N, C-alpha and C positions, 0 to 999 in steps of 0.2 A: 606554690603549686597545689592545685586542688587534689584532695585525696578521694579515692573511691570508697564509698560507704555501702556496706551490705544492709544497713538498717538506717532508716530516715532519722532516727534519734541521735545518731553519731555526730552529725554536724553541729548540733547544739552543744555537745560536749567539747568539740574542737574549738568552737567560738568562745566558750566560757574559759577554757584553759588559756587561749591566746590573750584574753583580757586580763586574766589573773597574772600571767607571765609578765605582761607589760608593766603592771602596777607593782608586783611583789617580787618577781624573780630577777628580772633584768637589772634593777638597781643594785642588787647585792651579790649576784652570781660570781663575779670575778673576785670580790673580796672574800667570800666564803671558800673559794678554791685556793686562794693564795695566802691567807693570813696564817702566820706561824703561831698557833694558839692551841694547846692541847684540849681546851674546852671549846672545840670548834662547832659542836652540834648547833644547828640552826633552830633554837627553841622558838623564837618569835615566828619564824616562817612555818614551823611545824604546827603551832597553834592556829595560824591563819589557814593552813590546809584543812584543819578540823572545822574551823569557823565557817568556811564556805561550803562545807559538806563533801569535800573530796575524800577524806579519810574514811568516812562511813558511806560512801556512795552506793555500794552494793550490799551493805549490811542491813539486817532486818529493821523495818520501820518501827516495830514495837519497842525497840531499844534506842530509837533516835536516828537510825540509819536511813539512807535514801531509798533503799529497796530497788535500786536499778539493776539492769541485766548485766551479765558478764560481758556481753558485747560492749555495753556502755562503759563499764569499768576498764576493759581492755583498751578502749579508745582513750580514756583518761590517761592511762599509763603511757600509751604511745605518745600522746601530745605533751605530757609533762616531760618525758624523756627528750623529746625534740627540743624543748626549750632549755632544760638543764637536767642531765641524767642523775646527778647527785640529789637534787631536790625531788625528782621523781622517786628516788629510792626511799626518801623519808616516808612517802605515802605508801609505797609498795611493801615496806617492812611492817608497817602497822597492819596492813591487810593480812600478810603472811602470818603474823603472830596471833591474829584474832580469829583466823579461820578455824583452828582447832576448838576454840571455845564455842563458836557459833554452831559447829557441826557435831561436836562430841560432848559439850558441856551440858550440865543439867540446868533446869530453870533458874535455880538460885544463883548459880555461877554466872549465867547470862545476865540476870537482873543486876547483879552486883558489879560486874566488870565492864560490860559493853557500853553503857551510856557515856561513861567518862572517856573511854577509848575513842568513841565516835567524835566527840567534841575536841579531841586533842589534849584534853586535860591529863590523861594517863598515857604514858609512852610504854607500849608493850614490846617484848623481844621474844623471838623464837629461838630457844636455847637448846641446840642439838649437837653441834660440832664439838669434838674434843681433840686434844693433841694427837691422839692415836685413832680417832674415829671421825674421819671426814667423809670420803666417799663410802667407806665401810661404816655406815651409820648405825648398824646393829651392834657394833662392838663398843657399847657404852661401859665406861668404868665408873662413872658417877653412880653413887648408891643412896638408897634411903632405907632406913630401918624403922619399923614401927615401935614406938615407945609410948605406951599409954594411948593418949588421944592425938599424938603427934607423930609425924615422920621426921626422922633426924637425917639430914642430907650432908653428904661429904663428896667432894670431887672437884673437878676443874673443867672449864669450858673455854674455847678459844674461837676467834674469828666470828664473834656474835655481833651481828649488826644491831646497833643501839644498846648493846650489852653494857656499855659503860655508863649510860644515862637512863636506862629503862626503869620504870616504876614497877613493872609487872613482868614476870618471866613465865612462859610456857616451857617448862623444863622437862627434858627427857632423860631417863635414868633407869637403873634396875633396882627393884625393890627386893631387899634381902630377906629371905625366910630363914631364921636362925636354925631351925631343925634340918632343913635340906642343906644348908651351908655346912653344918656340923657333920653331915653324912657325906660330905665331899661332892655335893650336887648343887653348885651355885646356880642361881637363876640365869637363864639365857634370854629371858623375855624383857622387853623394854616397856616401861610405863611412862605416863605423863602426869605431871603435877603442876598446879598453878602456884607460883610463889609471889607473894606481895613483897617485893624486894626493898621497897623504901617506905619509911614512915616519916611524915613531916619533912620530906625531901632528903632524908638521910638513909643510907643503907642500914638494914636491920643487922642485929648481932650475927656474926659468923660469915657474912658475905663481904668479899673484897672484890672490887672491880677496877680495871684500869683501861685507859684509852690506848689502843695500839697506834704507834706513831709511824711517820714516814710512809703513809699510804701512797701508792702510785696515783690513784684517782678516786673518784667518788668521795671527795674529802669532806663535803658538808654533811654527809651521812656517816657518822663515826662508827668505828668497829671496836669491840671490847674483848677483854679477857676477864673471866670470872672465876673466883675460888669460893667453895662452900666448905665451911668448917663447923660441923655440928649445928647446922641451921635447922631450927624447929619450924615445922609447917603443919597446920591442922590436917588431920587425916581426911576431912571432908573436901580438901583441895585436890584430891585425886581427880584427874580429868578422864572421863570415860571409865572403862573397866581396867582393872589391874592386868598387866601383861599385854595390853592391846596398844601400847604406845607406838610401836613400830608402824602399825597400820595407820594410826592417826598421823604420824609424821609423813608417811608415803602419800596418803590421800591429800594432805596439805601441800606437799611438794608438787603433786600432779597439777593442782590448781595454780600454784605459784609459777610453774613453768610457762603457763600461758602469759602470765605477767612479764616474765623475763623475755619471752619472745617479743612482746610488745615493746619492751625497752630496746631490744636490738633493732626492731623496726623503726622506732623513733630516731635512734642514732643514725641508722643507715639513711633514712629520709633526709635528715639534716645535712649529712655529709654530701648527699646528692645535690640538694638545693644550693648549698654553699659552693659546690664545684661548678654548677651551671652558671651561677651569678659571677663567679670569679673568671671563668673561661671567657665570658662575654666582655669583661672589662680589661683583662690582662693582655697587653699588646707585646708581641715578640716577633722579631724579624719583619716588622712592619704590618702585622695583622693580629687581630685577636686570636688567642690560642684556640678558641672555639672553632676556628676555620681548619685546624689541623686534624688529620684523620686519627692520629694517636689519641688526641683528647676526645674526639667524637666516639671512638670505640669504647673508651673507658666509661663515658657517660651512658652509652647504650647498654653496656653490661651491667652497670650499677642500677640503672632504671629497671631493667628486666628482672634482676634479682630482688629488688625492693618490692615489686608488685607480686612476685611469687611468694615472698615472705609474708606479705599482707594477707594473701589468700590462705596460707597455712595457719596463720595466727587466728584469723577470724573464723575459720572452719572449726578450730578447737574450741574457741569461745562459744560458738553457736551450739556445738554438741554439749558443752557444759550446761548451757541454758536449757537445752532440751532433755536433760537428764540421761543422756546417752554416755556410756563409758568412753572416756576420752584420754586415758593414760598414753596410748600410742600416739595420738594426734598431738598431745601436749609435748611429748618428747621430741617428735618430729619438728614441731614449730620452734621449740627452744633450741634444738641443735642447729637448724637451718638459719634462723634469724640471728643467733649469736655469731655464727660464722659469716653471714652476709654483712653484718655490721662491721666486722673486721675487714672484709673485702672492700667495702665501700669507703671506709675511713682510710684504709691504706692507699686506695686509688685517689682519694681526695687529697691526701698528703702529697702524693706525686704530682697531681695537677697544680697544687699551690706552691710546691717547691719550698724555697726558704721561707716564704710568707706563711706556709702552713706549719713549718717546724718551729718557728719562733712564736710563742703564745701572745706576744705583744701585738701581733698583726692580724691574727685570725683565731677562730674558735677551734680549728682543726687539731691543734696541739692538745687542747683540753679533751676533745672528743676521743682522741687517740688514747689518752691515759684512762679516761672513764670507761671506755669500751672493754678493755681487756678482761675485766672481772666477769663480764657477761658470759664468757665461755667457761667460767669456773663455778660460780655459786648456783645453788639450787640443782646441783648435779653437773659435773663437768661434761664436756662434749663426749668424752669416752664413756661415761656412765649413760648418757642418752643413747649412744649407739648400742650399748648392752641392753637397755630397756627395749629399744625398737626391735633389735634382732631377736631378743628373747620372746617378745610378744608374737612376732611373726612365725617363729620356729617351734613354738610350743604345740 
């Protein structure tokens, strides 16, 4: 089914992703989702995303990126998610983790790290969430203390996308000032530090990481838990200003929420397309189920909500391109699209019946599992409602 494009350049992206999916995603998608292997990260496919320019699509050209608009990048994410949400997430996490370096890093940091991220050679991770700091992102327990020319880092992170395999961490923590700490006034401000987590493919001294097992969905994009035990990092790896890490994280999440909206949109569109195709073919009581009003109403509701989701998503992306503040619109798009994807996939499951519930017969079972996290990461639906209401009521 043709998609409505608000920009003429979007169709080229859609066509490019369709070709890529046919050659690189479709042959391995099922295996990556089902194989019982703790080292499940799709390294080869990740490198290929970098090679064709998808990882660096909207990153600065001077560092090897494609320099494309946010509308084009959002289209990329929508289309990748349409073909395989977990493979899409490989690309989306790279952009999430790189955004702070692009927008808050100094020239040396950009020159040092961005070119290898763009090509897929370096895998970055956005390392924010802790066991006691998920939605409450300011409540960081991980700390860094300045010791000579190094920061010494201690703490623990959890639910970190690519955290088990990443070469580079954009790490959020609190920098301890010994004098204020001794006076009983611990720092309440979050900072960000770049950590080169691996050397010659191995984790540096003091870092331990593990792959979290038994994920419900998004299995090709692994999730990790990370421990820091007196990890030494050069003080020049401080990202942006000391104590400004929460602002960095929130600005990054504003942008990332447009990407999550696009993920939800891609999932919802695929559920709709699969349902239309199945309804025309499935015969029950002597007629295709597409003839039944119950099916028709489901299709009508799904279609209407998908188009509304598309308008919200690309409105936010357009505002991002125009340099207009878009925090409200990103939260609205993320909230609506994530819940629309749930709505559409739930209806698709009902339309497919047993053939949707059993993954051997259709994609719906996989979409159902992959979708659920869309309403959780980059801020839960509850957090989005707080952001929206707070913005409107201030």
